[in-house]
N, C-alpha and C positions, 0 to 999 in steps of 0.2 A: 265446618271445614269442607271444601270441595274435595271430590274424590281425586286421589293421587293417581298418576299414570305411570305405567311401566313400559319402557320403550327400548326394544332391541335396536342396535345400530349395525348396519352392514357397511363397513368401509370397503370400497371397491377399487381394485387396481388390476388392469389388464383383464377385466371380465370376471375376476375371482374375488371372493370375500377374503380380506386379509386383516391381520392384527399385529400390533407391535407394542413396545413399551417406550414411553416418552416420545412417541411419534417416530421411533427408530426401530430397526430390526424387524421389518415387516415380513410376515409369513402368511402364506395362503392357508385358509381354514375351511373353505368349502364353496359350493356353488350358490350364488346369491338367490337364484330362483327357488331352489329347494329349501334354503333357509327361510326365505320370506314366507313360503307356504307353511312351513313348520311353525313359525312364530305366530302366524295368523290363527292356525288351528289350536295352538297352545294357550291362546287367550291374551296375547299382547294387546295393549291398548292402542298403540300406534307403531309404525315402523319408520325408521330413518335410514336412508341410503345416501352415503357420501362418496362421491367419486374423488378420492383423495389426491389424485395426481392430475386432475383435469386442468387446474389453474397452472400448475408448473409446466405442463405439457402444451398449454395454450390450445386446448381443444374443448369441445362441448361434451356434456354428459350424453351418452348414447340414448336416444329416444326409444330405440327398439327394446333395450333392456328394461326401461321404465314401463313400456307397454306390456311386456311379458310378465313382469312382476305384478302389475296392476290386475292382470287377469287371474292371478293365483291367490289373491288375498281379499279379505272383506273388512279391513281396518284402514283408518287414515294413513296416508303414505306421504312422507316428506322427502324431497330429493334435493341434493346440493352438489355443487362441483361444476365450475366452468360457466355459471349463469351470470352473464354480464349485461344483458339487455332485456327489455320487455318482451321482445320476440322470443328469446330463449325460454323465458318463463311460460309464455303462452303455449309454446310447443309442448313443453313438459306437462302442463295442465291438460292439454288436449289428448295426451297419451296416457293419462291416468293418475298423475300426481294430484294430491289434495293441497299441498303446500310446497313452497320452495324455500330452501335455506341458502342464504348468501353470506359470504364471509370476506374473502379477499376483494371481491368486486365492490362490496359496500365500503371497504376501507379506501379503495382507489377512488370511488365515486359515490360519496354518501347520498347524493341526490337520487341514486337508484332506489333507495329505500322509499323515499317519498313517491317516486314514480310507480313502483310496484303496488304500494298501499292505495294510491289513488285509482289505479287501473283495476286491481283485483280485490281490494279490501284488506284491512289490517290482518285479519285472521289467516290470510294466505301467506304472510311474510314472516319468516323466522330469520333472525339475525344470529348467526353463529359466531362466537368469539372464542378464539384459542389464546390463552394467556399463561404466563409463568411469572414467578416472583423473581424480581431483579432489583437489588438495591432498595428493598423494603417497599416495592410497588409491584402491582400486577401489570406487567408489560404485555401488550397485545402483539401477537405475531400474525403474519399472513402466509399464504402459499403453503398450507399444511405445516405451519410452524417453522418454516425455513427462513422467513424474511422478517427482520425487525421493523417495527413501525413506531411512530411518535405517539401512539394512542395508549391510554390507560384504561383498564377494564371498566371501572365504575362510571367514569365520565363518558366513555364511548357507549356503554349500555344505555345510559340516560339519553344521550343524543339519538341513538337508534330508536328508542321508545318515542321520543318527541317527533321523529321523522315519520313514524307510522308502523314500526315493527309490532307484530302481534305477540311475539314470544322472543325470549333470549335463550339461546342454547350455549351455555358456558362450559367449555372444556378446560379443566386445569391440566396443563402440560406436565406440571410437577407430579400429579397423581395418576396420569394416564398409564394404564397397564400395570400399576403397582399392586392393585388389589388390597390397598391399605385404607380404603375409605375415601369419601368425597371431600372436596375443599369446603367444609361446612361453614367456616367463618366467613369466607368470601361470599358464599351463597346467601348467608343471612344478611350480609350487607347489601347484596343485590336486592333481596326481597324487601328490605326496609327502604330502599331508595327508588324502587320501581312500582308501577301499578299493573304491569303485564306479567304473565306467567314466566317463570324461570325454570329451565330444564337443567338438571345437574348431570354432568358428564365427566368421567375420569376418576377411576379409583375403586369401583365396585368389586368386592371380593367375597362377600357373604351376605346373607339375609339381613344381619344386623346393620350393615352399612346403609341399607335402604331406610331402615327405621331411623337411623341417625340423621340422614340427610332430609327426611321429611319432617322430623321434629326439631333438630338443632339447626339445620340449614334452611328450614321452611321452604324447601324446593317444592314446586308444583308437580314436577315429573322427574323421574330418574332414568337415565339412559345408560345402557351397559352393552358390552360386546362379548368379550372372551368368556366370561363366566356362563353366558347363555350358549355361545357357540360350542364350548367344550362340555356342556351339560353338567357343569359344576353346581349350578342352581337352575331348577326348572321354574318356569313362570307360574304354573299352578301351585307349586309348593310355596313359592315366594308370596303369592297373593294370600294363601291360607295363613302364612306366618304374619303378614302385615295385619290381617284381620284379627289375629289373636292378640296383637298389640294395640288394638282399637284405632288403627289407621284406616280411614275410609278409602276403599279401592273399588274399581269397577270389576264386575263379575260377568261371566258369559251368560 
């Protein structure tokens, strides 16, 4: 079994790190540069930064913030939000990003996945999917969960893989911010239908939830926000706990 990854997520709005529940009730929780430095020093395997209102506000993710964070950390760094063209991705790469995450732009223009993979390589492209259960199906949403789409989680993830995505970042809107555990049934189905890594997002509340998603959901990585931001779970303690459960993890 490959080493599992622990990934803190910085949701950014108006230059501040924020967090909500079910994508609603957004509250500021700290400075993204300070948090990025802290997570890098704590032993996070990667960092994800999502500008959660860039698409809704029709603007680009700020390249200066990306540049400042990149100088503060020594771990891989994924950036998402408002990336709609090859040029957008190229600018972020030049300013320190290791990968880009696309969501709404990929739904609007699936060919963007192909273009990014061809230009930069599959490993550079993360397709993020926000979905919630509706009428016994996982319905995909865009624009930070605000807009309905005609896509379904599993078929869209499969298409993204076929077009060149290197990873799928699946956020369960049903579980987001609830601290009741990840959507492990859906994650297992993704694992069984894909050959690329799947990152679990939405629902982390304690160390056991990470164990569950790695074993029951077969996730390759687990992303969390509030439990790390509020220091309810520390990354060093979490990694020690996972090691005690015989789950392979990366160490400093």
